[in-house]
matplotlib code that plots the C-alpha trace (Angstrom):
import matplotlib.pyplot as plt

x = [34.4, 37.0, 37.6, 40.7, 41.2, 44.2, 45.8, 45.7, 48.0, 46.2, 43.0, 39.5, 39.5, 36.6, 38.9, 42.6, 40.2, 39.0, 42.1, 44.3, 43.6, 44.1, 47.3, 48.5, 47.4, 48.7, 46.5, 49.5, 48.6, 44.8, 45.7, 47.4, 44.5, 41.5, 43.8, 43.8, 39.9, 38.9, 41.0, 39.7, 36.2, 37.6, 39.1, 34.8, 33.6, 35.7, 35.0, 33.3, 30.1, 30.5, 30.5, 28.8, 30.5, 27.2, 28.4, 31.8, 32.7, 34.6, 34.7, 35.3, 38.2, 41.1, 44.7, 48.7, 51.7, 53.1, 50.6, 48.7, 45.1, 42.6, 38.3, 37.1, 34.0, 31.8, 29.4, 26.5, 28.6, 26.7, 26.6, 25.6, 22.1, 18.4, 17.0, 19.2, 20.0, 17.1, 17.1, 19.0, 21.6, 24.8, 25.0, 22.5, 25.4, 26.8, 24.7, 23.3, 20.2, 18.8, 19.5, 17.3, 14.3, 14.6, 15.1, 17.1, 20.8, 24.7, 28.0, 27.7, 25.7, 29.5, 31.0, 28.1, 29.7, 33.3, 32.2, 31.1, 34.3, 36.3, 34.6, 35.5, 39.0, 38.5, 36.6, 37.6, 34.0, 30.8, 28.6, 26.1, 27.0, 28.4, 25.1, 21.7, 18.2, 17.3, 17.0, 20.8, 19.4, 21.4, 19.4, 17.8, 18.6, 15.0, 15.6, 18.9, 17.8, 14.5, 17.2, 19.6, 16.6, 15.6, 19.2, 18.7, 22.2, 25.0, 28.4, 30.3, 33.6, 36.5, 38.0, 41.2, 39.9, 42.4, 40.2, 41.1, 39.7, 36.4, 35.4, 35.7, 33.9, 31.5, 31.0, 30.8, 27.9, 26.1, 22.8, 21.9, 24.2, 24.7, 26.2, 28.6, 32.5, 33.7, 35.7, 38.4, 37.7, 38.0, 41.4, 42.4, 42.2, 43.4, 46.4, 47.0, 46.1, 48.9, 51.3, 50.6, 51.3, 54.4, 55.6, 54.9, 57.5, 55.0, 53.2, 49.7, 47.7, 46.1]
y = [-43.3, -45.1, -44.7, -44.5, -45.3, -46.1, -49.0, -50.5, -53.3, -54.8, -54.6, -53.1, -54.1, -56.3, -58.5, -58.1, -59.0, -62.8, -63.6, -62.8, -63.2, -60.7, -62.6, -61.4, -58.1, -56.6, -53.8, -51.6, -51.5, -51.9, -48.4, -46.6, -47.9, -46.6, -43.2, -42.8, -43.4, -40.7, -37.9, -38.8, -37.9, -35.2, -33.3, -33.9, -32.9, -29.9, -28.4, -24.7, -27.1, -29.8, -33.0, -36.3, -39.8, -41.7, -45.0, -45.9, -49.7, -51.8, -52.0, -48.5, -49.1, -49.4, -50.4, -50.1, -51.9, -48.2, -45.5, -46.8, -46.1, -44.4, -44.1, -44.8, -44.5, -40.5, -41.2, -40.7, -37.8, -34.9, -31.6, -31.2, -29.6, -30.0, -29.8, -33.4, -35.0, -37.2, -40.2, -43.4, -44.0, -46.7, -50.4, -50.7, -52.6, -50.5, -47.4, -45.4, -45.4, -42.3, -43.6, -46.7, -44.6, -42.3, -39.5, -35.9, -37.4, -35.2, -35.8, -38.1, -41.3, -41.2, -41.7, -44.8, -46.8, -45.9, -47.9, -50.5, -50.6, -50.9, -54.2, -55.8, -54.6, -56.3, -60.0, -60.1, -61.0, -58.8, -57.3, -59.3, -62.2, -63.8, -63.2, -65.2, -66.1, -68.0, -70.6, -70.8, -69.2, -66.3, -63.1, -61.7, -58.4, -57.4, -58.1, -56.6, -53.3, -53.2, -53.4, -51.3, -48.7, -49.3, -49.4, -52.7, -54.8, -53.4, -55.2, -57.8, -57.3, -59.9, -59.4, -58.6, -55.8, -53.2, -51.4, -48.4, -49.0, -50.7, -47.4, -44.9, -47.5, -47.9, -44.1, -43.9, -46.5, -43.9, -44.3, -41.1, -38.7, -35.8, -38.1, -39.8, -37.9, -35.4, -37.4, -34.7, -35.9, -39.4, -38.8, -37.3, -40.5, -42.9, -41.2, -40.7, -44.9, -45.8, -42.5, -44.7, -48.3, -47.3, -45.5, -49.5, -52.3, -54.5, -55.1, -54.2, -51.2, -50.2]
z = [-37.4, -35.7, -31.5, -29.8, -26.6, -24.4, -23.6, -20.1, -19.8, -16.9, -17.6, -15.1, -11.9, -11.7, -13.9, -11.6, -9.0, -10.2, -11.3, -8.0, -4.1, -1.1, -0.7, -4.0, -5.1, -1.8, 0.5, -1.0, -4.7, -3.9, -2.2, -4.8, -7.1, -5.1, -4.6, -8.2, -8.7, -5.7, -7.2, -10.4, -8.0, -6.1, -9.8, -11.5, -7.5, -7.4, -10.9, -11.3, -12.1, -11.2, -12.3, -11.0, -12.8, -12.0, -13.1, -10.5, -11.1, -10.4, -14.4, -14.6, -13.3, -15.5, -14.6, -16.3, -14.8, -15.9, -15.8, -12.8, -12.7, -14.4, -14.0, -17.2, -18.7, -18.1, -21.0, -18.0, -15.9, -16.2, -14.2, -10.9, -11.0, -9.3, -13.1, -14.3, -10.9, -10.3, -13.1, -11.7, -14.5, -13.1, -12.5, -9.3, -7.2, -7.1, -7.2, -4.1, -3.0, -3.8, -7.2, -7.1, -6.3, -8.3, -6.0, -5.8, -5.3, -5.7, -5.2, -2.5, -4.5, -6.2, -2.8, -2.0, -4.8, -4.1, -0.4, -2.8, -4.6, -1.3, -0.6, -3.6, -3.2, 0.2, -0.7, -4.2, -5.4, -6.9, -4.7, -2.8, -4.6, -1.5, 0.9, 0.5, 2.0, 5.4, 3.0, 1.7, -1.8, -3.5, -3.0, -6.7, -8.0, -7.2, -3.7, -3.0, -5.2, -2.4, 0.6, -0.8, -1.4, 2.6, 4.4, 5.1, 3.7, 2.6, 0.7, 3.0, 4.6, 5.7, 9.5, 7.7, 6.1, 7.3, 10.3, 9.3, 5.9, 6.9, 8.7, 6.3, 3.8, 6.4, 6.5, 2.2, 2.4, 4.6, 4.4, 4.1, 1.9, 4.0, 6.5, 3.7, 3.6, 0.8, -2.5, -0.7, 2.7, 0.9, -0.7, 2.3, 4.7, 2.1, 1.5, 5.8, 6.1, 3.4, 4.9, 8.0, 5.9, 4.6, 8.6, 10.0, 10.8, 9.3, 6.4, 7.9, 7.7, 10.6]

ax = plt.figure().add_subplot(projection="3d")
ax.plot(x, y, z, "-o")
ax.set_aspect("equal")
plt.show()
């Protein structure tokens, strides 16, 4: 058997972030990227039998100079049913608290993971890799997972991240899934943020 996949000449988003700086990867380019991701989630979440991706992370976002951005790796995606949505699947640094705690979860779990990606776009680092203990040591994986489940830790954002994007990211990262916006609402907000940025007389996004 041979598996043929589409070639994306800029690789995945994690690699892009590692090879660039916030100065060389513009806010508008980042907005175009994540808006494409969210449009993919809107499609999945609004199907008659809605689908939860369950593994939203920067490695699963592919970039191409001509074709734009595509969300990939649907190997763990499942229909949203009460019978199936209690098994934790995904990469833990991007996973919502309810998945880590093996609780029932909904499409809101994908929104939380998207909020983590927004922190990556700001900081260009792997989520939580900058956070340390009181002794200055990196927080270990088990501790990160426990704190996410308790709602006592979130990915870092810089003071330079556009306020409108920061506000949206914080809403996506809400501990209570009911407090997170829908994919459709996030896509609309991202579109408005991009529109305002393009209309601005400066290069900044508000």
